[in-house]
C-alpha positions, 0 to 999 in steps of 0.5 A, spaced: 561 934 418 564 928 419 562 921 422 567 919 427 567 927 430 559 926 432 560 919 435 554 921 441 549 925 435 543 919 433 543 915 427 537 921 424 544 924 424 548 920 421 543 920 415 544 927 413 551 928 415 552 922 409 547 925 404 547 933 407 553 933 402 552 931 394 549 937 392 557 939 393 563 937 388 568 930 387 574 932 384 582 929 384 589 932 383 593 929 379 598 931 383 597 931 391 604 937 392 604 942 394 605 949 390 605 955 392 599 960 389 595 963 394 589 965 397 590 972 396 586 972 388 582 965 384 588 963 380 588 963 372 586 956 369 591 952 367 587 949 362 586 953 357 591 950 353 587 943 353 592 940 357 587 934 360 589 936 367 586 930 373 582 934 379 581 929 387 575 930 391 575 927 398 568 927 402 562 920 404 556 918 402 551 914 402 551 909 397 545 914 394 549 919 395 554 917 391 550 915 385 548 921 385 555 925 384 556 920 378 551 925 375 552 930 376 559 929 375 558 926 370 555 933 366 561 937 369 565 933 364 561 933 358 561 942 359 568 940 361 572 935 356 579 937 357 577 934 366 577 928 370 574 928 375 576 923 380 572 921 388 576 919 394 569 916 398 573 915 405 567 912 408 570 912 416 574 915 420 574 921 416 578 926 418 583 922 422 584 920 415 583 927 413 587 929 417 593 924 415 594 924 408 595 933 409 601 932 415 604 926 408 603 932 403 597 927 400 592 932 398 585 932 395 583 938 390 577 939 394 575 936 401 569 935 403 568 938 410 566 938 416 566 944 420 566 944 428 572 939 428 577 939 423 575 946 416 577 951 422 583 948 425 586 946 419 584 953 414 587 957 420 594 952 418 592 956 412 591 950 408 585 952 404 583 958 399 579 964 401 572 963 397 570 970 397 575 971 392 573 967 387 565 969 389 567 976 387 569 976 381 564 970 378 558 973 374 555 967 376 554 965 384 555 969 389 554 971 396 548 974 394 545 967 390 546 963 396 541 961 401 543 964 408 547 961 413 551 957 409 558 959 407 564 959 413 568 964 415 576 963 418 575 971 419 571 976 415 572 976 409 575 969 408 569 964 406 574 957 408 569 953 405 561 953 401 556 948 404 552 944 400 546 946 402 541 948 407 538 943 413 533 945 418 530 942 423 522 942 425 517 936 428 516 932 425 508 928 426 503 923 423 497 926 421 493 920 422 496 919 431 493 927 430 487 926 428 485 919 432 487 924 438 481 929 435 487 934 436 488 941 430 496 938 427 502 941 429 501 949 426 506 950 418 505 957 420 511 960 424 506 966 427 501 960 429 507 955 433 507 953 439 508 955 445 512 951 449 506 950 454 502 948 449 506 944 446 509 940 452 500 939 454 500 936 447 505 931 447 502 929 453 496 928 450 498 924 446 502 920 451 499 913 450 500 908 456 500 900 457 492 901 458 492 906 454 491 912 458 493 918 456 501 922 461 493 928 463 489 922 466 490 920 473 493 911 473 497 913 467 504 909 467 511 912 466 515 905 466 511 902 461 509 907 455 507 904 448 506 912 444 511 918 446 509 924 445 515 927 442 521 923 439 527 928 442 534 927 440 539 930 445 545 932 441 546 940 441 544 941 433 537 940 435 538 944 442 541 949 439 534 951 436 531 952 443 537 954 445 536 961 440 529 960 441 528 963 448 534 967 448 540 963 450 546 962 446 554 957 447 558 964 448 557 971 451 556 977 445 563 978 445 565 972 445 570 971 452 565 967 456 562 961 455 553 963 455 551 956 455 551 955 462 547 962 461 540 964 466 537 963 457 541 957 456 540 952 461 533 954 463 531 950 454 536 945 456 534 945 462 525 946 459 528 939 454 530 936 459 524 936 463 520 933 457 523 926 459 524 926 467 517 932 469 512 930 464 514 923 461 513 924 454 519 923 452 524 918 452 529 916 457 536 914 454 534 906 457 527 907 453 530 910 447 534 903 445 527 901 443 525 906 439 526 906 432 528 911 426 525 917 426 521 914 419 519 908 422 518 910 429 511 915 425 510 910 421 509 904 428 507 910 432 511 908 437 511 916 438 508 922 435 511 928 433 520 928 432 524 933 433 528 931 426 533 935 420 529 936 414 533 931 412 528 925 415 524 927 409 527 922 404 525 915 410 519 919 411 517 919 404 518 911 403 515 909 409 508 911 405 503 914 412 500 920 412 506 924 415 508 930 415 510 938 418 509 943 422 514 948 426 518 948 432 515 949 437 516 957 441 520 959 447 521 966 446 522 967 438 520 962 432 528 958 431 531 952 426 538 951 426 543 951 419 547 944 419 551 943 414 557 939 411 562 945 407 566 944 401 573 947 400 578 948 395 586 947 398 591 952 397 596 945 396 590 945 389 595 947 381 589 948 378 585 953 383 580 955 377 576 948 375 576 947 382 571 952 382 569 950 377 567 943 379 565 945 386 560 951 382 558 946 378 556 941 383 553 947 387 548 947 381 542 944 384 540 942 377 545 937 379 542 933 384 535 935 382 535 928 384 536 928 391 533 935 391 526 931 389 527 926 393 527 930 401 534 930 401 538 935 401 535 943 400 539 947 395 543 951 396 541 957 391 536 961 394 532 963 388 530 956 387 524 958 394 523 964 392 521 963 383 515 959 382 518 954 377 523 952 380 521 952 388 516 946 383 521 941 381 522 940 387 516 942 392 510 940 388 507 934 388 511 930 391 511 925 397 517 928 400 514 935 400 508 934 404 503 940 405 506 943 411 514 944 409 513 949 405 512 954 411 515 949 415 521 949 413 521 952 406 519 959 410 522 958 417 530 957 413 528 964 410 526 969 415 527 965 422 534 960 421 539 961 426 547 960 424 550 953 427 555 953 433 560 949 429 561 955 423 561 962 429 563 960 436 571 958 436 575 952 438 567 948 439 569 941 439 574 943 445 568 946 449 563 942 447 568 935 449 566 939 456 560 940 456 556 934 453 559 929 459 556 935 463 549 934 460 548 927 460 547 928 467 541 932 466 538 928 460 538 922 465 534 927 470 541 926 475 542 934 475 540 940 473 541 944 467 543 949 471 548 945 476 551 941 470 553 946 466 555 950 472 560 945 474 564 945 468 564 952 466 570 953 470 574 948 464 569 948 459 572 956 459 579 955 458 576 952 451 573 959 449 576 962 444 571 967 441 566 968 435 567 970 429 561 972 427 561 972 420 557 970 415 
């Protein structure tokens, strides 16, 4: 997920995009020139003879991310003394710069990739090794070891990237606000999740105007709100949760037709827009300018609840107030969307096996334990969720992991998660280039979701190229 490719995503997402990469590795190649390695199978190590090699890795990250890289790289280099790891951080215009590097044959060995904008186009050009070949032969890590929805494939059997770990969406809230209002907080058990009408009612009761009236009371002033019931991000990662929950999708099952304008998806988007324009429980685009990030918004009681990714846990924990997390409200079925960047190995690397070993080592949760306990990341390895001892390492007695975390985040991931549309919708970015401006009118209350999406459907349909639907 490159920062420049998602300019429409809120600041909170930019944070996830910088943090989600950390579990994966950093590398540098001693040469950018290509070789004849194919994606038909992992090559034998070229450094078994003691040759000193250098691997190059490109990616982006926050200062905390970069510090974690250093720890992980140091550990890797100690166990692989013949390998030097050189991390090249690209802080802005990542997609553009990496594309330029590839065009100029200045190619890293391993690279951070955003699935929607750059990874699949490069994969279609045959730029990446097939990681399935490594997964099939490796004795330590395979598809069964990894959590769901974090591998990306060009087609069945051709894995082009593995994410550092999953990131899911939940409902964060200020516990004190609920106590003061005498309202039961959001459930953390999916079987007890609020339905949509319950959620709207509670959001109304927690939306307070400047005179102290809530949105259910006569005389409530929607133009002068001091506390919103819910903070609602309006990018696709957030609203996809509700499209899936309502039984909708971005494409038809056969991948031939745009489906975001179909009744199930359009209805989900309309219900979200109604939170802003009908119920007045979420800030409008104008009001949102005065709403800070999730941690500050909840701490200062600008909002009572916020839909956000689990990556928000770090800042929330650092804010030192009583926050917690519940499951998202349900339209038809409980669902959370998994969003994450991927790490790919370029076919031009002269050291494919070493690149794989580095990527594999940096997927190891032990390498990024500090970021796991801080709340920034979730592990890529399934047993870190199911093994009590390993689970305790990153969840027990930590401010970043409140009491609702097990049910609202972990259980939802394992039992009710859905792949990001960038993983299976071909040409997703091009499709969304048409969809996003249409939805701007919906969030502003100028058009219904169905009207806006139908108006752009023919144009967006021109970009539809089918589904991948592979894990």
